[in-house]
N, C-alpha and C positions, 0 to 999 in steps of 0.2 A: 633275307640274309640274317643269320643269327650270330651274335657276337659271343665268343667263348667267355665263360664266367671269369677266368683269370685275367683276360684282357680287359673286360668290363671294369673289374675292381681296380686294376692298375690305372685305367683312364680316369676313374672317379677320384682316386687318390691324387693324381697329378693335377686335376682341376681344382681340388680343394686346396692344394699347396699354392697354386698360382693365385687363387682368390684371396688367401690369407696374406700373401705378400702385397698384393695390390691394395688391400683394405687397410693395411697397417699405417697409422698416421706417421708423418715425417716429424722427427724431433728437431726443434730449432737449433741451428748450428751444427747439426750432425751431418755426416756424409751419407747420402742416400745412394746405395748401390743398385744399379739396374739388374734385374734378374732375367736371364734368358732361358726359356724352356726349350730344350732340344728334343724334337720328336725322333726317337730311335727306331720307329717302325720301318722295316725294310721296304724298299720299293718293289712292289709285287708285279709280276708279268700278267697275272690273272687274278681277278677278284674272287674271293671265296664264295662259292655258291654250292651248298650241299647237294650231293646226288641223292635223289629219292631212293629209299631202301628197295622197292621193287626193281628199280633200274640197277642197283648194285647187284642184286641176285641174278638178274638177267645177264649182266656183263660177265659175271663169274661163270655162269652156265655156258655162255657163248665161247668162253675161253677154255672150256672143258677142264676146269681146275681140278687137280688131283692131290692126293695126300703127299706125294713126293715132290711137289712143285715148290719153287722159290718164286714168290710174287713180289713185284716192285710196283708201287703206286707213285706216279709222278704228279706232284701237287696234291699231297695226301690229305690236306684239310684236317677234319676232325678225326680221321682214321677209320671211318666206318667201313670202307671197302676191305681193308686188311684185317680189321677185327672180325668182320663177317667171314672172310676167307679162312681165317684160323679157327674160329669157333664153330662154324657150320660146315666147312669143307675140309678142315683138318690139315691145311698145308703145313709143311715142315718148317718153313721160315718165310718171313716177309719183311720188307723194308719200305717205309714211306719217306719220300723226299719232299720237304716242305720248307719254304723260305720264311714263313711267319713264325716266330718263336712262340707266340701265344697258342697258335694252333698245334704246334708240336707238343707243348705241355698238355693241352687238352686231349690230344690223341693218345699220349702215353697213359694218361689217367683212365681213358676208356679201355685201353688194352689191359691194364692191370685189373680194372673192375670186372672185365669179362674173363679173367683168368688166363689170358694168352700173352701176357707181357714177356714171358720167356721165349716166345717164338716170333713176336712182332716187335720190330724196332722202328722208331721214328727219328730221323735226323734233320737238323736244321741246315739246309744246304741249297745251293743253286743247282737245279737239275742239269744245267749245261756244263757244270763242273763236277758232276758225279758219274762215277763208273758203275753202270748197272749191267755190264755185259754178261753176268752170270744168271740173269733172270730167265725163268721158264715162261713166265707170264708177266706182261706189263699192262697196267691199267692207267688211264688218264682221262681227265676232263679239263682240257686246256683251251687253246684257241687255234684256228687254222694256221696262222703264221708260226705259232710255236710248234705245232705238229710238223710243219714242213722243215723247220730248223732241226728237229730231232730225227727226221727221216734218214739222212745219210748215216748217222750213227747207228740207227736201228738196223739198217740194211747191211752194214759192213762189220759191225762189232758184235751183234747178237748172233747166237748160234741158229742155223737153219732149224725151223720147227718151233721157234719161240712164238708164242701167240701174243698179239697186241690188240687191246680193246680200247676204243675211244668213245666216250659219251659225247654226242652231238656233232663232232667235227671230224672231217675226213683227212686224207693225206694227199690231196691233189690228184694227180693222174695215176697214183698207185691205187688201183681198184681193190676194194675189200674182198676177202674170200667169203664173208658172210655179212648180212645186214639185217637188223631188226628195228623195231620201233617201240617206244614206251612213252606214254604221255605226250604224244606227237613229236618226240625228239628221237632222231635216229641214233643207233648204236652200230658201230663198225668193228669188224674183227678181221685182222690180217694174220697170216702165217708167214714168218720170215722165210723167203725161198733160198735154197742153195744156189750157188753161182755155177751155172752149167754151160754158159756160152762158150763156143769153141768147137774143135774137131775131136771126135771120140773114135777110137778104134775098138770095135766090139768083136770079141772072140766068142764063138759059139761052141758046139760040140766038135771034137776032133775030126779033121778032114774037111770041115766047112771053110770056105774062103772067108777072110775077115770082112766085116761090114764097117764101112766108114760113115759116121753120122756127124753132120754139121748142124749145130744148134745155134739159134739166134734167140736172145732172151730180152724181155722187158718185164722186170719184176717177176711174177710167177707165170707169166704168159710166154709160151714157146712157139717158135716156128722152126722147121727143120727140113733138111733133105739128106738123102743117103745114097750110097752106091755100093755095089758088090762087084769086084773085079773090073772096076771102071764103068760099069753099067748102072745108070740111075734107077733107083727104086723109090716108090712113094712111101712117105711117112705120114701116118694118120693118128688122130686121137692123142696128141701130145698133151700130157698133164704133169704138173709139178706142184707138190704140196710139201713145203719144208724140204726134207731130204728125200722124199719119196717121188719117184719118177715113173711114168708109164707112157708107152707109145706102141703103135702097131705097124708092122711092115708085112704086107700080104696077110697071111693067116696067122702069123706069129705075133703074140702079145708079149712085149717086154715089160716086166715089172721089176723095179730095182730100187736100190738105196744109194744115194750119193755120199761118198766119204772123201771129201777133198777132191783130188784128181783121179779118183777111181769110182766105178760103179760096180755093184754086184747084184745078182739076181735075188729077188725075194718071192718070185712066183714059180710056176710050174716049168717054165722054159729056162734051162741053165744058160747063163751068159755072164761075161765080165766085160768091163770097158776101161780104157785108159785115156785120159785127156792128153792130146799131143800138142 
């Protein structure tokens, strides 16, 4: 674990000041004041351990980071993930959330040195009190219990299709969409799924009877049943990735995009659906 230069120099200065006070001789008859040193270092949920640079690059590749993405790093440390995202992947903007003020200063200096300080911002804040619902990509190297505390926010506040990448730790029973390994440490990637559970009325070409589709959802995993005119039909190959949905009924392949309470076709078969 490496200590940021600014934090190291501040710590040395504090120690010198305390030493000087303790070493000063007491003058006879003088009132000697007791000096209390207050440690203003914030209580951190996770110790600072830098992510190796090969792992940083693999995380960004797994998230398929693009130039028009807004990236948020939770527990941003010395800023290396976001500086790399801006300098090597050209992201339009990025915000790092970090509770340690010394690391925030160090990260800002790194961004300025790399020439990306106009696109990368580091804030001193508690990640549980920070709104990052506008993220396209979220990166993190936290702990399992922190990931689980973040999971409800991620699933309900972030837009479907947002990519989440975590170094070393998973999110419980939310299975990742992709998994890799670097230096014997796992890296997990999830795509925030659209909420599609419920009953959908599917309209196909004019004259076709409406198709009723009932979907059951656990994260990105779906199960379903369907009927046409009251007769049950089998639903196969259900897939959900972000807003993109795909399923097959008989020989018909339904490919579509979820937009709130509607779906529309993105494939060869024309169809629309409404959530009832």
